[in-house]
Structures are given as structure tokens and as C-alpha cells.
C-alpha positions as a Markdown table, in Angstrom:
| # | Residue | x | y | z |
|---|---|---|---|---|
| 1 | Met | -0.3 | -0.1 | 0.1 |
| 2 | Ser | 2.9 | 2.4 | 0.6 |
| 3 | Glu | 4.0 | 2.0 | -2.8 |
| 4 | Ala | 0.6 | 2.5 | -4.1 |
| 5 | Leu | 0.5 | 5.8 | -2.0 |
| 6 | Glu | 4.2 | 7.0 | -2.9 |
| 7 | Ser | 3.1 | 6.2 | -6.9 |
| 8 | Ser | -0.1 | 8.5 | -6.0 |
| 9 | Leu | 0.8 | 11.3 | -4.7 |
| 10 | Ser | 4.3 | 11.6 | -7.1 |
| 11 | Gly | 1.7 | 11.7 | -10.3 |
| 12 | Val | 0.1 | 14.6 | -8.2 |
| 13 | Arg | 3.1 | 15.8 | -8.0 |
| 14 | Arg | 3.7 | 16.0 | -11.5 |
| 15 | Glu | 0.5 | 16.9 | -12.8 |
| 16 | Phe | 0.4 | 19.5 | -10.6 |
| 17 | Gly | 3.7 | 20.8 | -9.1 |
| 18 | Pro | 3.6 | 23.3 | -6.3 |
| 19 | Gly | -0.5 | 24.6 | -6.9 |
| 20 | Ile | -1.7 | 21.6 | -4.3 |
| 21 | Thr | -1.7 | 23.1 | -0.9 |
| 22 | Glu | -3.8 | 20.3 | 0.5 |
| 23 | Ile | -4.5 | 16.8 | 0.0 |
| 24 | Thr | -7.6 | 14.9 | 1.8 |
| 25 | Ala | -7.2 | 11.4 | 2.0 |
| 26 | Asp | -10.2 | 8.5 | 2.4 |
| 27 | Val | -9.1 | 5.8 | 4.9 |
| 28 | Gly | -12.3 | 4.3 | 5.5 |
| 29 | Arg | -11.7 | 1.6 | 3.9 |
| 30 | Val | -8.6 | 0.6 | 5.0 |
| 31 | Leu | -9.6 | 1.2 | 8.7 |
| 32 | Val | -12.4 | -1.5 | 8.0 |
| 33 | Glu | -10.8 | -4.0 | 5.9 |
| 34 | Arg | -8.0 | -4.0 | 8.9 |
| 35 | Lys | -7.3 | -6.7 | 12.0 |
| 36 | Leu | -8.7 | -4.9 | 15.0 |
| 37 | Gly | -6.3 | -4.7 | 17.6 |
| 38 | Asp | -6.6 | -6.0 | 21.1 |
| 39 | Val | -8.1 | -4.2 | 23.8 |
| 40 | Leu | -8.8 | -3.8 | 27.8 |
| 41 | Ala | -11.8 | -2.5 | 28.2 |
| 42 | Ile | -12.6 | -0.8 | 31.8 |
| 43 | Arg | -16.1 | 0.3 | 32.9 |
| 44 | Ile | -16.7 | 2.4 | 35.8 |
| 45 | Ser | -20.1 | 2.2 | 37.7 |
| 46 | Pro | -21.7 | 1.9 | 41.4 |
| 47 | Arg | -21.4 | -2.1 | 41.1 |
| 48 | Pro | -20.3 | -4.4 | 38.9 |
| 49 | Pro | -23.5 | -6.6 | 36.4 |
| 50 | Ala | -24.9 | -8.8 | 39.4 |
| 51 | Asp | -25.1 | -11.6 | 36.5 |
| 52 | Asp | -24.2 | -12.4 | 33.0 |
| 53 | Phe | -27.8 | -11.4 | 32.0 |
| 54 | His | -26.9 | -8.0 | 32.6 |
| 55 | Met | -23.5 | -8.0 | 30.8 |
| 56 | Met | -22.9 | -5.9 | 28.2 |
| 57 | Val | -23.2 | -7.5 | 24.7 |
| 58 | Leu | -20.6 | -5.8 | 22.2 |
| 59 | Pro | -21.5 | -6.0 | 18.2 |
| 60 | Ala | -20.1 | -9.3 | 16.7 |
| 61 | Leu | -17.3 | -7.1 | 14.8 |
| 62 | Val | -15.4 | -5.9 | 18.1 |
| 63 | Lys | -16.5 | -8.5 | 20.8 |
| 64 | Pro | -13.1 | -10.9 | 19.7 |
| 65 | Ala | -11.0 | -7.5 | 20.2 |
| 66 | Val | -11.6 | -7.6 | 23.9 |
| 67 | Thr | -9.4 | -9.6 | 25.5 |
| 68 | Arg | -10.1 | -8.4 | 29.1 |
| 69 | Thr | -12.2 | -6.5 | 30.7 |
| 70 | Val | -12.5 | -4.8 | 34.4 |
| 71 | His | -14.9 | -2.8 | 36.6 |
| 72 | Val | -13.8 | -0.1 | 38.4 |
| 73 | Arg | -16.6 | 1.3 | 41.5 |
| 74 | Gly | -17.3 | 4.9 | 40.4 |
| 75 | Gly | -19.6 | 6.8 | 37.5 |
| 76 | His | -21.9 | 9.9 | 38.1 |
| 77 | Asp | -25.9 | 10.8 | 37.8 |
| 78 | Leu | -27.1 | 13.3 | 34.5 |
| 79 | Arg | -26.1 | 16.4 | 37.0 |
| 80 | Gly | -22.5 | 15.5 | 37.4 |
| 81 | Arg | -22.9 | 14.3 | 41.3 |
| 82 | Pro | -21.1 | 11.1 | 42.2 |
| 83 | Leu | -23.2 | 8.2 | 42.2 |
| 84 | Ala | -20.4 | 6.2 | 44.0 |
| 85 | Arg | -16.9 | 7.5 | 44.8 |
| 86 | Leu | -14.4 | 6.4 | 42.2 |
| 87 | Asp | -12.5 | 3.4 | 44.2 |
| 88 | Leu | -9.1 | 4.7 | 42.9 |
| 89 | Glu | -7.3 | 2.9 | 45.3 |
| 90 | Ala | -8.1 | -1.1 | 44.7 |
| 91 | Phe | -7.3 | 0.0 | 41.0 |
| 92 | Leu | -3.8 | 1.1 | 41.5 |
| 93 | Ala | -3.5 | -1.6 | 43.8 |
| 94 | Asp | -4.3 | -4.0 | 41.0 |
| 95 | Leu | -2.7 | -1.9 | 38.0 |
| 96 | Pro | 0.2 | -3.7 | 37.6 |
| 97 | Gly | -1.2 | -7.0 | 37.1 |
| 98 | Ile | -3.7 | -5.0 | 34.4 |
| 99 | Leu | -0.8 | -3.7 | 32.8 |
| 100 | Ala | 1.1 | -6.9 | 33.0 |
| 101 | Gly | 0.0 | -8.2 | 29.1 |
| 102 | Asp | 0.7 | -7.0 | 26.1 |
| 103 | Val | -2.5 | -5.1 | 25.1 |
| 104 | Arg | -1.3 | -1.6 | 24.4 |
| 105 | Asn | -5.0 | -0.4 | 23.8 |
| 106 | Val | -7.3 | 0.7 | 26.6 |
| 107 | Ala | -10.9 | 1.8 | 26.1 |
| 108 | Ile | -12.8 | 3.3 | 29.3 |
| 109 | Thr | -16.4 | 3.7 | 30.2 |
| 110 | Ser | -18.3 | 5.4 | 32.9 |
| 111 | Val | -21.6 | 5.8 | 33.7 |
| 112 | Gly | -22.2 | 9.6 | 33.5 |
| 113 | Ser | -19.8 | 10.7 | 31.8 |
| 114 | Thr | -21.8 | 13.0 | 29.5 |
| 115 | Ala | -21.9 | 15.0 | 32.5 |
| 116 | Ser | -18.8 | 14.4 | 34.1 |
| 117 | Lys | -15.6 | 13.1 | 32.8 |
| 118 | Asp | -13.7 | 13.3 | 35.8 |
| 119 | His | -13.9 | 9.6 | 37.0 |
| 120 | Glu | -12.5 | 8.3 | 33.1 |
| 121 | Thr | -9.4 | 11.0 | 33.3 |
| 122 | Arg | -8.8 | 9.8 | 36.4 |
| 123 | Ile | -8.6 | 6.4 | 35.7 |
| 124 | Ala | -6.7 | 7.5 | 32.2 |
| 125 | Asp | -3.9 | 8.9 | 34.1 |
| 126 | Ala | -3.2 | 6.6 | 36.7 |
| 127 | Ile | -2.6 | 4.4 | 33.5 |
| 128 | Leu | -0.4 | 6.7 | 32.0 |
| 129 | Ser | 1.6 | 7.7 | 35.2 |
| 130 | Asn | 2.4 | 3.6 | 34.8 |
| 131 | Asp | 3.1 | 3.5 | 31.2 |
| 132 | Arg | 3.4 | 6.7 | 28.9 |
| 133 | Asp | 2.7 | 4.2 | 25.8 |
| 134 | Met | -0.5 | 3.1 | 26.4 |
| 135 | Arg | -3.2 | 4.0 | 23.7 |
| 136 | Ile | -6.0 | 5.5 | 26.0 |
| 137 | Ser | -9.9 | 6.1 | 24.3 |
| 138 | Ile | -12.4 | 7.8 | 26.9 |
| 139 | Ser | -16.3 | 7.3 | 26.3 |
| 140 | Thr | -16.5 | 11.1 | 27.1 |
| 141 | Asp | -15.3 | 12.1 | 23.7 |
| 142 | Phe | -18.1 | 9.8 | 22.1 |
| 143 | Tyr | -21.8 | 12.0 | 23.2 |
| 144 | Ser | -24.3 | 9.5 | 23.5 |
| 145 | Ser | -26.8 | 9.2 | 26.0 |
| 146 | Val | -26.5 | 5.3 | 26.3 |
| 147 | Phe | -23.9 | 3.8 | 28.1 |
| 148 | Arg | -23.6 | 1.0 | 25.7 |
| 149 | Asp | -23.1 | 2.9 | 22.9 |
| 150 | Arg | -20.0 | 4.9 | 24.2 |
| 151 | Asp | -18.3 | 1.7 | 25.5 |
| 152 | Tyr | -18.9 | -0.1 | 21.8 |
| 153 | Thr | -17.7 | 3.3 | 20.3 |
| 154 | Ala | -14.7 | 3.6 | 23.0 |
| 155 | Ile | -13.5 | 0.2 | 22.2 |
| 156 | Leu | -13.8 | 0.1 | 18.5 |
| 157 | Asn | -12.0 | 3.3 | 18.7 |
| 158 | Ser | -9.3 | 1.7 | 20.6 |
| 159 | Ala | -9.1 | -1.0 | 18.5 |
| 160 | Leu | -8.3 | 1.2 | 15.4 |
| 161 | Met | -5.8 | 3.2 | 17.3 |
| 162 | Glu | -2.7 | 1.5 | 15.8 |
| 163 | Thr | -3.9 | 1.6 | 12.8 |
| 164 | Gly | -4.4 | 5.4 | 12.9 |
| 165 | Glu | -1.2 | 5.8 | 13.7 |
| 166 | Glu | 0.3 | 3.3 | 10.8 |
| 167 | Leu | -1.4 | 5.3 | 8.4 |
| 168 | Ala | -0.7 | 8.7 | 9.6 |
| 169 | Ala | 2.8 | 7.9 | 9.7 |
| 170 | Met | 2.9 | 6.3 | 6.1 |
| 171 | Leu | 0.8 | 9.6 | 4.5 |
| 172 | Glu | 3.0 | 11.9 | 6.4 |
| 173 | Glu | 6.0 | 10.4 | 5.0 |
| 174 | Ala | 5.2 | 10.0 | 1.9 |
| 175 | Gly | 3.7 | 13.3 | 1.7 |
| 176 | Arg | 7.1 | 14.6 | 3.0 |
| 177 | Arg | 9.1 | 12.8 | 0.2 |
| 178 | Gln | 6.5 | 14.1 | -2.4 |
| 179 | Leu | 4.9 | 17.0 | -1.7 |
| 180 | Pro | 6.2 | 18.7 | 1.4 |
| 181 | Asp | 4.8 | 21.9 | 1.6 |
| 182 | Thr | 1.2 | 20.2 | 1.4 |
| 183 | Leu | -0.9 | 20.0 | 4.3 |
| 184 | Leu | -1.8 | 16.6 | 4.6 |
| 185 | Ser | -5.7 | 15.5 | 6.1 |
| 186 | Phe | -8.4 | 12.5 | 6.4 |
| 187 | Ala | -11.9 | 12.5 | 5.3 |
| 188 | Lys | -14.4 | 12.6 | 8.2 |
| 189 | Asn | -17.7 | 10.9 | 7.9 |
| 190 | Asp | -19.5 | 14.2 | 8.8 |
| 191 | Gly | -18.2 | 15.7 | 5.2 |
| 192 | Gly | -15.6 | 17.7 | 7.2 |
| 193 | Arg | -11.6 | 16.9 | 7.5 |
| 194 | Ala | -8.9 | 16.7 | 10.1 |
| 195 | Pro | -5.5 | 16.7 | 10.5 |
| 196 | Leu | -3.4 | 13.6 | 10.4 |
| 197 | Ser | -2.7 | 13.8 | 14.0 |
| 198 | Arg | -6.3 | 13.1 | 15.0 |
| 199 | Leu | -6.4 | 10.2 | 12.7 |
| 200 | Ala | -4.4 | 8.2 | 15.6 |
| 201 | Val | -6.8 | 9.5 | 18.0 |
| 202 | Ala | -10.1 | 9.2 | 16.9 |
| 203 | Pro | -10.1 | 7.5 | 13.5 |
| 204 | Val | -13.6 | 6.2 | 14.5 |
| 205 | His | -14.7 | 9.3 | 13.1 |
| 206 | Gly | -12.5 | 8.2 | 9.6 |
| 207 | Leu | -14.9 | 5.2 | 8.9 |
| 208 | Arg | -18.3 | 5.7 | 6.5 |
| 209 | Ala | -16.7 | 8.6 | 5.0 |
| 210 | Glu | -17.8 | 8.0 | 1.3 |
| 211 | Pro | -21.0 | 8.4 | 1.5 |
| 212 | Ala | -20.7 | 12.0 | 3.3 |
| 213 | Met | -18.0 | 13.1 | 0.7 |
| 214 | Ala | -20.4 | 11.9 | -2.0 |
| 215 | Ile | -23.0 | 14.1 | -0.4 |
| 216 | Leu | -20.7 | 17.1 | -0.1 |
| 217 | Gly | -19.3 | 16.8 | -3.5 |
| 218 | Ala | -22.5 | 15.9 | -5.4 |
| 219 | Ala | -23.8 | 19.2 | -3.5 |
| 220 | Thr | -20.8 | 21.1 | -4.3 |
| 221 | Leu | -21.0 | 20.5 | -8.3 |
| 222 | Ala | -24.8 | 21.3 | -8.3 |
| 223 | Gly | -24.2 | 24.5 | -6.1 |
| 224 | Ile | -26.5 | 23.4 | -3.7 |
| 225 | Pro | -25.0 | 24.8 | -0.2 |
| 226 | Asp | -28.7 | 24.1 | 1.7 |
| 227 | Gly | -30.5 | 21.1 | -0.2 |
| 228 | Glu | -31.7 | 17.7 | -0.9 |
| 229 | Val | -29.0 | 15.2 | -2.4 |
| 230 | Val | -30.0 | 11.9 | -4.5 |
| 231 | Leu | -27.0 | 9.2 | -4.9 |
| 232 | Cys | -27.9 | 6.4 | -6.9 |
| 233 | Met | -25.4 | 3.5 | -6.8 |
| 234 | Glu | -25.0 | -0.3 | -7.2 |
| 235 | Ala | -26.6 | -1.1 | -3.5 |
| 236 | Gly | -29.5 | 1.0 | -4.2 |
| 237 | Val | -30.5 | 4.7 | -3.9 |
| 238 | Ser | -30.4 | 7.3 | -1.4 |
| 239 | Val | -31.1 | 10.5 | -0.1 |
| 240 | Gly | -29.2 | 12.8 | 2.1 |
| 241 | His | -29.3 | 16.5 | 2.8 |
| 242 | Thr | -27.0 | 19.5 | 3.2 |
| 243 | Arg | -27.1 | 22.9 | 5.2 |
| 244 | Gly | -24.7 | 25.5 | 5.7 |
| 245 | Gly | -22.8 | 23.7 | 2.8 |
| 246 | Leu | -21.9 | 20.8 | 4.4 |
| 247 | Pro | -24.1 | 17.2 | 4.7 |
| 248 | Val | -26.7 | 17.0 | 7.9 |
| 249 | Ala | -25.6 | 14.9 | 10.4 |
| 250 | Arg | -26.8 | 12.8 | 12.6 |
| 251 | Ser | -24.6 | 12.2 | 16.3 |
| 252 | Leu | -25.5 | 8.3 | 16.0 |
| 253 | Ile | -24.9 | 5.7 | 13.5 |
| 254 | Arg | -27.3 | 2.9 | 14.0 |
| 255 | Gln | -27.0 | -0.5 | 13.7 |
| 256 | Gly | -30.4 | -2.7 | 13.8 |
| 257 | Phe | -30.3 | -3.8 | 17.4 |
| 258 | Asp | -26.8 | -4.1 | 18.4 |
| 259 | Ala | -25.2 | -0.7 | 20.2 |
| 260 | Ser | -24.9 | 2.6 | 17.8 |
| 261 | Leu | -21.4 | 4.1 | 16.6 |
| 262 | Ala | -21.7 | 7.6 | 18.7 |
| 263 | Ser | -20.1 | 8.9 | 15.4 |
| 264 | Asn | -21.7 | 12.6 | 14.1 |
| 265 | Ala | -22.5 | 11.1 | 10.7 |
| 266 | Ala | -23.8 | 12.3 | 7.4 |
| 267 | Asn | -27.4 | 11.3 | 7.4 |
| 268 | Leu | -28.2 | 9.3 | 4.6 |
| 269 | Glu | -31.3 | 7.3 | 4.0 |
| 270 | Pro | -33.1 | 5.2 | 1.8 |
| 271 | Tyr | -35.0 | 6.8 | -1.5 |
| 272 | Thr | -38.3 | 4.8 | -1.7 |
| 273 | Val | -41.2 | 5.2 | -3.6 |
| 274 | His | -43.1 | 7.0 | -1.5 |
| 275 | His | -40.2 | 9.4 | -1.0 |
| 276 | Pro | -41.9 | 13.2 | -0.6 |
| 277 | Ile | -41.1 | 15.9 | -3.8 |
| 278 | Arg | -40.7 | 19.0 | -1.9 |
| 279 | Thr | -41.2 | 22.2 | -4.1 |
| 280 | Gly | -39.0 | 24.9 | -3.6 |
| 281 | Ile | -36.3 | 22.9 | -2.0 |
| 282 | Pro | -33.6 | 22.2 | -4.7 |
| 283 | Ser | -32.2 | 18.7 | -5.3 |
| 284 | Val | -29.2 | 16.8 | -7.3 |
| 285 | Ile | -29.6 | 13.4 | -8.2 |
| 286 | Ala | -26.1 | 11.9 | -8.9 |
| 287 | Asp | -25.7 | 8.4 | -11.0 |
| 288 | Leu | -22.5 | 6.9 | -9.3 |
| 289 | Arg | -23.0 | 3.3 | -10.7 |
| 290 | Glu | -20.1 | 1.9 | -12.5 |
| 291 | Trp | -22.4 | 0.5 | -14.9 |
| 292 | Gln | -24.7 | 3.0 | -15.9 |
| 293 | Glu | -26.5 | 2.0 | -19.3 |
| 294 | Ser | -29.7 | 0.8 | -17.5 |
| 295 | Pro | -32.0 | 3.7 | -16.4 |
| 296 | Leu | -32.2 | 4.8 | -12.6 |
| 297 | Pro | -34.8 | 3.3 | -10.5 |
| 298 | Phe | -38.3 | 5.4 | -9.7 |
| 299 | Gly | -37.9 | 7.3 | -12.6 |
| 300 | Leu | -35.0 | 8.8 | -11.7 |
| 301 | Val | -32.9 | 11.3 | -14.4 |
| 302 | Pro | -29.5 | 12.6 | -13.1 |
| 303 | Thr | -28.6 | 16.1 | -13.2 |
| 304 | Leu | -24.9 | 16.0 | -12.7 |
| 305 | Pro | -22.4 | 14.5 | -15.6 |
| 306 | Ala | -21.9 | 10.9 | -15.5 |
| 307 | Ala | -18.0 | 11.5 | -15.7 |
| 308 | Gln | -17.9 | 13.7 | -12.2 |
| 309 | Asp | -16.4 | 11.5 | -9.0 |
| 310 | Ala | -19.0 | 13.0 | -6.7 |
| 311 | Ala | -16.9 | 11.9 | -3.3 |
| 312 | Met | -13.4 | 12.5 | -4.7 |
| 313 | Val | -14.6 | 16.3 | -5.1 |
| 314 | Gly | -15.8 | 16.0 | -1.8 |
| 315 | Ser | -12.7 | 15.3 | -0.5 |
| 316 | Ala | -11.3 | 18.1 | -2.3 |
| 317 | Val | -13.1 | 20.7 | -0.8 |
| 318 | Ala | -14.1 | 19.5 | 2.9 |
| 319 | Pro | -13.6 | 22.0 | 5.4 |
| 320 | Leu | -12.1 | 21.4 | 9.1 |
| 321 | Thr | -14.8 | 20.3 | 11.1 |
| 322 | Ala | -15.3 | 20.6 | 15.3 |
| 323 | Trp | -18.1 | 19.4 | 17.3 |
| 324 | Ile | -19.5 | 20.7 | 20.8 |
| 325 | Asp | -22.0 | 17.9 | 22.0 |
| 326 | Arg | -22.4 | 18.0 | 25.8 |
| 327 | Leu | -25.0 | 18.5 | 28.5 |
| 328 | Glu | -25.0 | 21.6 | 30.9 |
| 329 | Thr | -27.5 | 22.5 | 33.3 |
| 330 | Val | -29.5 | 25.8 | 33.1 |
| 331 | Ser | -31.8 | 27.7 | 35.5 |
| 332 | Gly | -34.0 | 29.9 | 32.9 |
| 333 | Arg | -33.5 | 31.2 | 29.2 |
| 334 | Val | -30.8 | 33.6 | 30.0 |
| 335 | Asp | -28.7 | 31.4 | 31.6 |
| 336 | Leu | -29.6 | 28.5 | 28.2 |
| 337 | Gln | -28.4 | 31.4 | 26.3 |
| 338 | Arg | -25.5 | 31.9 | 27.7 |
| 339 | Val | -24.1 | 27.7 | 28.0 |
| 340 | Gln | -25.0 | 28.0 | 23.9 |
| 341 | Asn | -23.1 | 30.7 | 23.4 |
| 342 | Leu | -20.2 | 29.2 | 25.5 |
| 343 | Ala | -20.8 | 26.2 | 23.2 |
| 344 | Glu | -20.8 | 28.3 | 19.7 |
| 345 | Glu | -17.6 | 29.9 | 21.1 |
| 346 | Asp | -15.6 | 26.6 | 22.4 |
| 347 | Ala | -16.6 | 24.8 | 18.8 |
| 348 | His | -15.3 | 27.7 | 16.8 |
| 349 | Ser | -12.1 | 27.8 | 18.8 |
| 350 | Ala | -11.8 | 23.7 | 18.3 |
| 351 | Ala | -12.0 | 24.1 | 14.5 |
| 352 | Val | -9.3 | 26.5 | 14.7 |
| 353 | Gln | -7.1 | 25.2 | 16.9 |
| 354 | Leu | -7.4 | 22.0 | 14.1 |
| 355 | Gly | -5.9 | 24.4 | 11.9 |
| 356 | Gly | -8.4 | 26.5 | 10.8 |
| 357 | Ser | -8.3 | 30.6 | 10.0 |
| 358 | Pro | -10.4 | 32.6 | 12.8 |
| 359 | Gly | -11.8 | 34.4 | 9.7 |
| 360 | Gln | -12.6 | 31.9 | 7.8 |
| 361 | Thr | -14.6 | 29.6 | 10.8 |
| 362 | Arg | -18.1 | 29.6 | 10.8 |
| 363 | Ile | -21.2 | 27.8 | 12.8 |
| 364 | Ile | -22.9 | 25.2 | 10.7 |
| 365 | Glu | -25.2 | 24.2 | 13.5 |
| 366 | Ser | -26.5 | 25.0 | 16.9 |
| 367 | Asn | -28.9 | 23.0 | 18.7 |
| 368 | Val | -30.9 | 22.7 | 22.3 |
| 369 | Phe | -32.1 | 19.8 | 23.0 |
| 370 | Ala | -34.3 | 18.8 | 26.4 |
| 371 | Met | -33.3 | 15.5 | 28.4 |
| 372 | Pro | -36.5 | 13.2 | 28.8 |
| 373 | Tyr | -37.3 | 11.2 | 31.6 |
| 374 | Gly | -38.2 | 14.1 | 34.1 |
| 375 | Asn | -34.8 | 15.9 | 34.3 |
| 376 | Pro | -35.3 | 19.9 | 34.3 |
| 377 | Gly | -33.1 | 22.2 | 33.5 |
| 378 | Ile | -30.5 | 19.8 | 32.2 |
| 379 | Val | -30.0 | 20.3 | 28.4 |
| 380 | Arg | -27.8 | 18.9 | 25.3 |
| 381 | Ile | -26.0 | 21.6 | 23.7 |
| 382 | Arg | -24.8 | 20.0 | 20.0 |
| 383 | Val | -23.1 | 22.8 | 17.9 |
| 384 | Gln | -20.7 | 22.2 | 14.7 |
| 385 | Ala | -17.9 | 24.6 | 13.2 |
| 386 | Ala | -16.1 | 24.3 | 10.1 |
| 387 | Gly | -13.4 | 26.0 | 9.1 |
| 388 | Glu | -10.7 | 26.2 | 6.4 |
| 389 | Thr | -6.8 | 27.1 | 6.3 |
| 390 | Ser | -5.3 | 30.0 | 5.4 |
| 391 | Ala | -3.9 | 28.5 | 2.6 |
| 392 | Asp | -7.4 | 27.9 | 1.2 |
| 393 | Glu | -8.8 | 31.7 | 1.9 |
| 394 | Glu | -7.8 | 33.0 | -1.7 |
| 395 | His | -9.3 | 30.2 | -3.7 |
| 396 | Met | -12.7 | 30.6 | -1.7 |
| 397 | Pro | -15.5 | 31.9 | -3.1 |
| 398 | Pro | -17.3 | 34.6 | -1.1 |
| 399 | Ala | -19.4 | 33.3 | 2.1 |
| 400 | Asp | -23.0 | 33.7 | 0.9 |
| 401 | Ala | -22.4 | 32.3 | -2.5 |
| 402 | Arg | -21.2 | 29.2 | -0.3 |
| 403 | Gly | -24.5 | 29.4 | 1.6 |
| 404 | Thr | -23.2 | 30.3 | 5.3 |
| 405 | Asn | -25.1 | 31.7 | 7.6 |
| 406 | Pro | -24.2 | 35.2 | 8.9 |
């Protein structure tokens, strides 16, 4: 694979020379095909499961990757109050034996980590104090109100971290040789991108990036920053939407009755005969099939030239994206507006820290959701920011042409 990468980048260098300032790589298929690394799962809760019936059931994909599960007493409620004191002393006493094996990947999930990450970070700090080379994934980095979703996502992310490190190093080395002045990023499943350094930390967001890039590319080619995108592929016809120039994303990738993947991914649904036709909403129909001799189903007629590779175009125009997704306790409308503004500032700062230019970073989504089950005063704040690097600014159209919000 490294030789193919070198050849591809060499071809880009010969054809475009110094005109290429940034390259975004879609590594999703490689992440899926690689064998998952072994993972040590640490679960923090007031008490361990009472019996096998109450044990956490992982999807078949990641279940073999977990070589050992450790329970630690602790956890928080939705208001961030401890449900039980973290039993750090007992954990530290057992830590030498826990780290005695060959497993280098650790996933830590705590009850109530959406409200407080204190117990997860204290366990992570204890592990790193004993061995700085451990790869640690904590569930706080992946929002879901469901413990098993966060647990599954943290475990899968941990199992992919070694592959993420290898891919990042390979891309960095090849880029340094062939295009030393070019910034390299990887494509994310929300339609954005992130620096290669993040691939070693959060590779799970690189999974299933191709559909998001196809939505973004088709919308870009059609000049539709806000509208409907219909993708026709061999596997069937799907429909997604764009808002502010990016795919509309949902916070979970659902997998039937299995745990969901807590990653903000582009929302792509099957197109059916009952699909509503909404007047006034611009749309684009892209035929992405390899063989296009037969007509499209549902009487659809493509509106993009057949030669266009929508996913590659999407990767080329994808901005840096960052999310803030957290719980807040508020006492009224003024307090609610304050925490929402703070979340928007944090999302903006996160995109800038990834490399976005402050003047070219904008808020794409900012929503507030009430929490169910009788939790007054607790809200979920979900904000997405997107930004371009300074190298992109001179090549970008005006903000209103991209459909951004003022």
C-alpha cells in the first residue's frame, strides 16, 4: 500500500506541481479491512453486573477484540454528582497486574460521563503514569446518552488506534517526500476533515466517510449549499441533505438492535417510492454507478454529468470540522443562551485549533435539546463548526455563495 501511495502522490506532484496546497485522504475502507487491535475494556459504575444476563453485549465486530474487562467502582448521575466514590486505591493496587500483558489499547467508559469526565480521566491518568505508551480512548469523547453506545464506540476507536497511527505515519512520510509543502488531512464521516494527527487519536470518525464525501461533492458540483442530494449506487438509491454547505449529520450510526456508533456522521437514508417531493427545495440527482447503461429506479433522471466523481470532489472541498456535544444544567432562558453561546465559542475555537483560519471559521449547526425522563434544567447542546485553512482563503468563493450563515 505504501508503494501505491507514493505512486499516487508522485503523479499528483508531476501533474500539478506546487499548485497543490492540501490533500485529503479517505482512509475509511482501509480502517474497515484491517484487523482490530486487542483492547482492555475498563467500565466504571457503582457496581459490577449482577449476572451474565446484565453483562454488556458488544456487536460481533468488536467482541473478539476485548481481551479483558475490568470493573472500577464509581460513576456520576446526569447532573454530574457522584453515584459512588471512585475506587482509585483498589484500581492502583491491581494496576501492575492489569498492565502486565501485551495489550496496548485501553477503552474507558463510565456511567454518567456525559455529565462529568472526572472518573474516566483519573483512571486514564493513573494508567499513563505507569506506562506512557498506552493508547487510551475515553467514552467522554463520543456523545450518546446510552452507556453501551459510548462503550462500543470507545472500544472500536481504541481497537483502530494502532492502524490510525500507521496510516498517519505512512501518509506523513510519503507526503514529506513527494509534496513537502502540502498539508495532509483525512476525511471524516460528517463531510469534513481533520489533521493527520487526529487519525491516531480518533480513527473511528474516519469510518464511512465516503457517503458523506459523495453528498458534499454532488452538492458542490450542483451549487446547492442547502438542499437534497440523491445518490444512485449499485447498492441502491439513498438521499441526504446539506445545510450551510455541509451534509446534515446525525449523532449516531445505528446498526439495528446492536449498539450504535457514537460518531457525528452524514445522514443518508434509503430512497423509496414514497419519498416526498418538496417544491422549493433544490435537489441534485447523482448517478454514481460503475455501469450506467440501465435507467435509474423510481424514474429518476441524473442532473450531474456521469463523468464526475462526487466523493473525490467532496474530499477536495471538505473543510475542517469540530463538534461540541455536551450536557449543561441551566436555570432559565438567559442561562440557556449563555451556555449555548459558550458552546459555539468552544466549537469555533476547536476548529481553529485544528488549523482553521479564525476569519474563515463559521457555525454550521447550533441546537439545544431537552433531556427526557423528568430531568428539568438539563439540556444537551450540540454545535458544529467548520473552517478553512489560511491556504484556502484566496481560493474560496464569498461566504454568501457557499450558503453560510452570517
